[in-house]
Each structure stands twice: as structure tokens, then as C-alpha cells.
N, C-alpha and C positions, 0 to 999 in steps of 0.2 A: 370510513370516518375521516372527516377533513383534518388536515394537519394544522397544528397550532403554529403560531408565529415562531415559537422557540424551535419547533421541529423543522420548520422551513429554514430557519437560520442555521441549524446544525447541518442540514442537507447541503445548503449552499457552501457552508464553511468546509465541509468534507470534500466536495467536488473541487472547490477553488484551491485549497491548500494541497490536496493530493496531486492536482495538475501542476501546481507551482513546484512541488518537490521534484518530480521527474524532469520538468522543464529546466529548473535551475541546475540540477545535477548534470544534465546533458549540455546546458549552456556553458558550464564550467569546463567541460571536455573540449569545447570548440574555441575557447579563449586562449590566445597566445600571450605569454608574459616572459620577461627576462628572469632566468633562474640563477642559481648560485654560480654557474659557470660563465655568466655574462652573455649567454645566448638567448635569443628569442625562440621560444618553443611552446608547444601546446601543454596544457595542464593535464598531465597524465599521471594521476596519483589515486588509483581506485581504493587502496587500503586506507589512505588518509581520508578520502571522501566517505568511506564506510564508517570511519571513526566519528566524523561529524554527524552522521545520521544517528549513531548511538548516543552522541551528546544531546541531540534533540530529544531522543526517547528518555534520556535521564532527566530532562526537564519535566517530564510527566511525573516523576517521583517528587520533584521539588513542588510542583503544583499540588500534588496530593497532600504533602506535608503542610502546605500553606492553608489549603481548604480544611484539613482536619483541625489545625490550630484555631482557625476562625470559628468553625462549628462547635468545637469543644468549649470555646470561650463563652458561648451562649448558655451553656449549662442547661440545655433543654432536650438533650438527646438527639440533636440534629445530625451529629456525626454517625449515628446508627440508623438513620432513616434515609439520608441523601444517597442517591444512586452512585455518586462519585466516591463516597468514602465508606459506605456500609459494607460489612463482611468481616471475614477473619483477618484481623490485623496482627495477630500473634502467631507467626509462623517463621520457619527458618528460610531466609531468602535464598539459601544455597540450593533449594529444590528447583529454583529457576535457572541454575547455572548451566545445566545441559541444554535447555531450550535456548539460552542466550548464546551458547557456543554454536548451535545450529544456525541461529539467526546471523551471527557474526560471519560464519563461513559462507552462508548463502548470499548475504549482502555483498561481501567482498567479491565473490564470483560474479554476481549480477552487475556490479559496477565495472568490472573488467569487460563483461559482455556489452554493457551500455556504451562503453568507449569505442566498441567495434561496430555497433549496429545502430539502427534508427531508434529514436525515443518511442515512437508509436509501436514498433515491433517489440521493444522492451516491455511495454505495458501489456500488449496482447499476449505475449508468450508467458507472462506471469499467470495467465489464466490456466496454464497447464497444471497448476498446483491441484486443481480439482481432480484430475485424473489420478495423480499419485496419492492424494489423501484418500480417495475412494478405494484404491487398491490396497493401501496399507491398513485402512480401517478393517477391510475384510480379513487381512492376514493376521493383524495383531490385536484388534479390538472385538473380534468375533461378530462383526456387523454384517448383516445381509443386505445387499443392494437389490432393489427392485428393478423391474424392466425399465421404468422411467429413468432411473439413475444410470443404468448401463447405456441406454440410448443417448442420454445427455453426454456421457463420457465419450461415446463414439462421435457425436457431433463436435465436441471440443477437439478431439484428435484430428478430425477432418479439417476443421477450421484452421488449426495451427499448421497443419501440413500445407494448406493453401497459402497461408500468410508467409510461410517459409519459401515457397515457390515464387511468390510475388516479390519478396525481398531480393531473391536471386535474379529475377527477370527485370526488376525496375532499376537496378544499378547501372550506372553509366560511367564513362571515363571522367566526368566532371565531379564525381563524388570524392569525398576525402578518403574513403576506404574502398578496397577492391572487393570482389565477390567472395573471396575466401575469408576475408575479415568479417564480412556480414554474416555468413553462414556460421563461422566460428562463434561470433557473438551470440547469435540465436541459440546455438547448442549450449553455450555456457549458461545462458539464462534458464534453459530447460533443466539442466543439471542442478542449478541452484534451487529450482522448484521442488526437486526430489528431496533436497535437504530441508527445505521449508516444510514439506509435507511430513517429514520425520519429526520436525519440531512440533507441528500441530498435533500429531498423534501422541507424542510424549506429553504435551501439555494436557491433552484430554485424559490420558490414562493416569497421570500422576499429580497434576496440578488442579484440574477442574474441580475435583471434589473438595479442595481446600477452601473454596469460596473466598478467594483472595480478591480484594477490590481491583478492578481492571487497570486503573491508572497506576496503582502501586506495582502490579505485576509487570506492566510495560516499563515502568521506571526502573525496577530492579534489573530487568533484562538489559535495558539500556546501560545501566551502570556497569554490569558485568561485561557486556560487550565492549564498552568504551575502555575499561581498564585492561581487559585481556588483549584487545587489538592494539591498544597503545603500547603495551609491553612487547608485543610481538614485532612491532615496527623497529625495535632495537636490533634484533638479529636480521630482520628483513633488510636493514640498512647495509649489512655486510654480505648479503647473499646476492650473487649476480644472476639475473634472470635471462630468459629467452622469450622472444615473441610467441604468443600474444600477451604474456604476462608483463613484458616490458617493451617499450617502443623499439629499442635496438638490442642486439645481442651483447651481453656483458653489462647492461645497465643494472643499477641497483634495483632489487625487487620493490623496495619502497624507500623514498628519500623524503622524510617529513621536513627536514631542514630546507630542502629545495622547494617544497610545497609552500612553506611559510614565506620564503623569499619571493616566490612568484605571486602570492597573494598580496604581499606588501607592495609589489611593483605594479599592481593592476587593481584599480578601483572596481571595474566591472566584475573581476574575479572575486573580489572581497564580497560584493553584493550577492554573487551567485552562491558562494559557500554559506553566507549568512541565510540566504533563502532556503537552502537545504536544511539547515539546523532548525530554523524557526518553523518552517512549513511542516516538517515531520512531527514536531511537537503538537502543533495545532491539529494536524491530520489524525494523529492517534487519539487525541482528546475527542475530536468530532466523530471519528469512527466508533469509538467505544460508546459515546453518548447516543449515536444513531441506533446501534444495536440494542441498547437498553431502552431507549424511548420508543423505538419502532420495532425493528426486527433485523436479524442477520441477513435476511433476503433483501430488505431495503438497502442495506449496506452494499450488497453485491451489485444491485442495480445501479446505485450511485457510482460505484467503482467503474462500471461500464461506461457511464456518462463521461467520467474524466478521461477514459481511454479515447473517446471521440475528440475531446478538446485537445489532448496531447497530439493526436494524429493530425488534426487541422493545423496546429501550431508547427508541427514538424514540416508539413507541406509548405507553410508560408515562410518560415524563418530558418529551418535547418537544412534546406536544400534537398529534402526528400521528394522524389518523383512519384506522382500519383500512378497507381496501377489498379485496374478494376479487380484483379484477383485478390488484392488485399481487402477491398471492400467486401467481396464475396466471402472471404475467409473470416472477416470480422463478424459478418451476419451469422455464419455457421457457429462461430465461437459463442456469440451471445445466445443463440438458440440452445446450444448445449448447456451453457451455464444456467439458463432459465429452467430447462427441463430437469437438470440435476437438483435444483433448489425448489422444484415443485411449482414453478411459475409457468402456466400454460394459458392459452387463449381462453379456455373454458373457465379456469380459476380466476383469471383477471376479470372476465365478463361478469362472473357471479359476484366477485368482490365489489365491482363498480355498481352492479344492480342492487346489491344489498345496502351499499352506502346511500344510494339514491332513495331507496325505500325508507331507510332510517331517517333521512333528512325530511322526506315528505311526511313521515309519521310525526316528527317533532313539530313541523309546521302546522299540521292539522290540530295537534294538541294545543299549540300556542294560539291558533285562531279560535279554537273552542273556548279557551280560557278568556280571551279578549271579548268574545261574543257574550259569554256568561256575565262577565263583569259589566259590560255595557247594559245588559238587561237588568242587572241588579241596581244600577244607578238611575234607571228610568223612574220618573215619579208615578 
């Protein structure tokens, strides 16, 4: 079935804002600005950046409240029909606290990893969540994976292994980080995916049956993540870290005051941080809407499209060197994700053929009606 204009808009919005989110976060990592010590230095504040992401997710809750207020004012039951607001709105938000903690931990680790590796690798290694979700689903949700899912997981593992080798091989002395940094960053991103897989399993086991509106769920998780991580930055300020958690031995684990001063002293950095906040809000809205309007599989495919965009952008502007192994690994990764989600050449061909037949059928019906009307009007 052909996409409507609204569905096309959602797809483009998801790809665009998803790409902007990763690119703006990596862009902030590359910007140098004067800090509280008066020195020009890179913006290295992963926990602060994670807080900005949760602030963006919290905006989804604000959007939900606005939409619910507008719909309820109509007094025609729209709030119970709209895909964005319908569902169980009377629930305890604290059932989302554990998923929010998982999201907070995973995001913080990922942003540390992103500061050490390439933006494209960051996006590709996030695909490893499929592996861990599959394994944890078997262990804790009593789910049985078929041969297709296991083959898909195998392809994903092979693809990620090749991408890791490509990261190691494509690095040169002109890059900002050395090989150890890049491999450490990749490993941290994979570790973060294990935590995110736990989050997804917990949400499916304890939250999914609650029928909570998606915007509201994302918003509450953003609120909990923002408040918790904001409070944690108080003790982080007094804790001295070690690389790769901090740039130098003995630096503060997080210094939000320094982060604000660096943002104040750099307009590009301000735009990069605002880009992260705004893009994650629109990305979550678009992703949720794509899942509801089309399917989760479509959302996965669109997520792969933004990986290509981020990769091209990294090659053009972030100094990443092209390596054919990364292209091969990306192909394996996409094949694995498609197999796991039931997207095969056969299913795609059948879907396209079915859509063509339906369109031809509608055209024949329309032509028949027009022909009949023409005959009726003849004298």
C-alpha cells in the first residue's frame, strides 16, 4: 500500500532528526571552547550531554500534556481515539523508573564511547542491541527464537566484528584518538547495548501490558533520567576520574559548571547542544508515530537509513577514513537486522507484488465505474 503524505513526512522527520541527534552530539565533542580554568579545550562532558538528551525526552511528556489538553477541550472523545494520547493514562509513573535508570546508564556509557570513536561506528554498534534483546528474551520472557532469528543474530555479530576490525584498521596518526581509544569506545557502546536490552525486556515484561501512551512513557522516562542524572552530577563533581572516563588522570568525573561556561563561550557549541535536545524530542515523536502508523519493522529500516547518512557525514566532516571493511560489515549488519525482523527478499517481493496487484485492482474498478457512468449518460 502506498504511503500517505503524513507517513512520508514522519519517515523523513525520523531519518533527519535521528541523524541530526548523533551528528550534533559528536559535533559537540569536537568543538573546543574556553572553560572555567581559562584554557581552550574540547567539550568532554558525556554525563552532561546525556542529561540534555533526557531533557529532550522530557519534552515528549510536555507535548503529550499539550495534545491531551487540546483534545480534551474538544469534548468529543478525541483524546481517547488519537494514537498519540489514547491508552491507560492512570498509572503509577514509578513503574518506568527502572527502565529510566537503564536508559540513563546506557546513554551515559554510550556518550563516553562516542567521544572516543567515530559517529558512524557509534550508530552501527547500537545495532548489537538485537543480539542481547534476543538472548534475554529467551532467558527471561520464555520466548523461542526460530532459525531465521538465530541466523539474523549471527549476521549481526559478524557485521559488528567486521566494523570493529575496520575501525582498528582505518585509524591513522592524523585522527584525534588512537587505536586504543577507538576500540575502547566501541566496546563501551556494546556494553551500553546490553543495558538497553535489559531496559527493553523490563519494559516488555512490566510496562507493555499497561497500555501506556508512548509519548507519555518516553516523557516520564526522560523526566526520571534527567532528574536522577542531574542529582548524580553533584557527587560526580567531587569524584576524580581516570581515562577514558575523563580526559586526564585526576579530572572531575563531571563538571557541569565547566560545561555551562564552555557553552557560554562558544556559539557553535550552544547550537550543537540545542541540536541534541530538540532533535531527540522530534526523533522520539517521529519514531513512535512511525511504529503506530506503519510498523516497528519500518522504523528499523529507517534507522538503518540514518546510519548511512551519519556514516557519509563522518567521512566528509569528522575526519573518518573510508575502509571497505566497514562497508562490508555494514551490509552484514543490515542483512542480520532484516532477517531478525522477518524482512527477506521473498517477503519484500511478495509485498511489492501484492501492492501492485491491489493498485491495479483499484484502477480496474475505477475504470469500470467511469465506463458505466459514461454509458448511463449516453442518450
